[in-house]
Structures are given as C-alpha cells and as structure tokens.
C-alpha positions, 0 to 999 in steps of 0.5 A: 907411290915410288915418289913418296919420301921413305920417311913419309911411308915410315910415318904412315905405316907407323901411324896405322900400325900403332892405332890398330894395335890399341884395340882388339876389335874387328871393326877398326881393322876391317875399315882400315883394311878396306881403305888399304885394299882400295889404294893398292892399285895406286901402290905402283907395284905390278900385280904379279910382284904384289901377289908374290910379296903378299903371299907370306902375309896371306899365309901367316895371318890365317895361321895366327887366327887359327891359334886364337880359334883353337886356344882362345877363351871360351865365350858364348855357345859352342858352334863346332867340336873338333877332337879335343877342341870345343870352338865357341862363338867367342873364339871364332870372333877372336880368330877373325879379329886377329886375322884382320888386325895382322892383315891391316897392320902388316899390309901397308908396311909390306907394300910401302917398303916394297916400293922403297929404295933402302939407300933413299931411306938411309939418306932420310934417316941420317939427314932428316932424323939425324940418326948416327951415320955409322948406324944408318950406313951399317944397316944399309950395308946389311940390307944390301947383303940380303940378296947375297944371302939368298944367292948363298942359300941357293948355292948351298942347296945346289952344292949339297944336292951335287954331293948327294946329301940333299935328298931322301931320308924322310921328314926328320932327315930333311929337317936335319939337313935344313938345320945344317944348311942354315948353320952353313949360311950363318957361318958364311954371313958372319965371315962376309959381315966381318970382311965388310966391316973391316973394308968399311973401317979401312975406307973411313966410314967411321971418320969423326968428320961431317959426312957428305951425302950424294943425294939430298933427302927432302920432305915435300908437301906431297909427303905431308899429305900422304902422312895426313891421309894415313892419319885420316884412315886411322881416325875413321877406323877408330870412329867406326869402331867406337860408334858400333861399340866394338872398340876394345882398348887393349891396355884397359 
C-alpha cells in the first residue's frame, strides 16, 4: 500500500465514498465494508497502529447510528420502548444503515491516508493535477504543524497542572479549563502560523517563477489498477443493492 501513488489513494477513496453516499441502504455499505476489511491485512499498517487509527471511527460510527435510532422516523412495529422513545423496526434499520455507511465511507480514507506521506501527496497535487504551488505548499506546511500542535497541547496541560489549575472542581469546571486550554492553543497556533508565513515569503515560496521539485511524482500502471479495483468494488456494491431491492437513491 505504501508504494501506491497518493493520488491513486485519493481517487480510490473518492470513488468509494461518492458511490456509497448515493444510496441510503445497508446492502451496498455492507458489501463494500466486507471487501475493505478483507483487504486490511495488505494495507501495510501494523495491527496495533491500525487499531489506534481506527479507534475514533469505531467510536463515532455507533454514536451516529444511535441518533438515527432515537430520532429517526417511526416505521413498522415498535420493538423497544426506552423512556420517551418508541423505537420501531424502521429506526433500527436506519441506525444500522447509518453505522455501516460511515464505516464503509471513512475506513478506506483513514487507512489509505495513514499510509501516505504528506510531501508525496503535495508533489502529486502540484505536478500532476497542476494545483497552485502556493496553495499546495501552504497546506503541506499546515499539515506538518499538526504534530507540533499535539506537543503544544501536552505542554499546556502539564504547565497548567504544575500551576495547580488542572484538577478538581467537577465536570463543569473541567469543561471550562478545556475551553481555556483550547483558546491558548489557538493563540499559539495563530502566532506560529504568522511566523511560518513570513518565513516562507522571505524564502521566496511565492516567487512568480517556474517551481522545481526535488521528487518527481509518477502515476504507474499499478496505481491505475488500484483505482480500477476500487471502482470494481463500488460497482459490485451497487449491483448487490439493486439486485436485492435495497437500493435507495438519496437524491430521488
């Protein structure tokens, strides 16, 4: 997976995402998810790191399905009564569908970009898709700053604890401290961004000349087959949904 062009990964994730978002049905999402899970061992990501990367997705998807379960439209017989909520079969089906769609759409994007070097992606966008170099390099610099922001957050937390303002006070006080720390992090990020922008301007990153690149971006036949494979998975998922009568075009 790491030898695949970042643009091929971007195209593959885009194809699967767009196709799966066209229909609100569990069949197409389930078929695509099965293929994606079957291909995970070849993603080139160690199991422990893969689990850490996917943890936010595995937490968010069921919560999104829960919203459909509690606030969806009542259809069919009531299967469960929880307080003020009468949960029907239609709401259960909607919750399952939402959860599967989120997993099927987000899983390839998360895994594919976890194996992508941001510099390689920037090279491909600028050289092959001819995006403005100023935009691409600026976005790359911003991505490179994410690691520093994580370190800044940790340092802010330790500094506040050392001053005795990071513990106690109950959940309301904890939320207030979290907001204050987030504002401090935002201030640091804005200052660092301004300094970085000035430094990049001083080094002629915005010079009106033809830019050269240290690494040449290429799109090989292997990359093309990778994109074709993603398209085949999307087609199979749609065909299975249509054949089972589950296809539910969201725009109609």
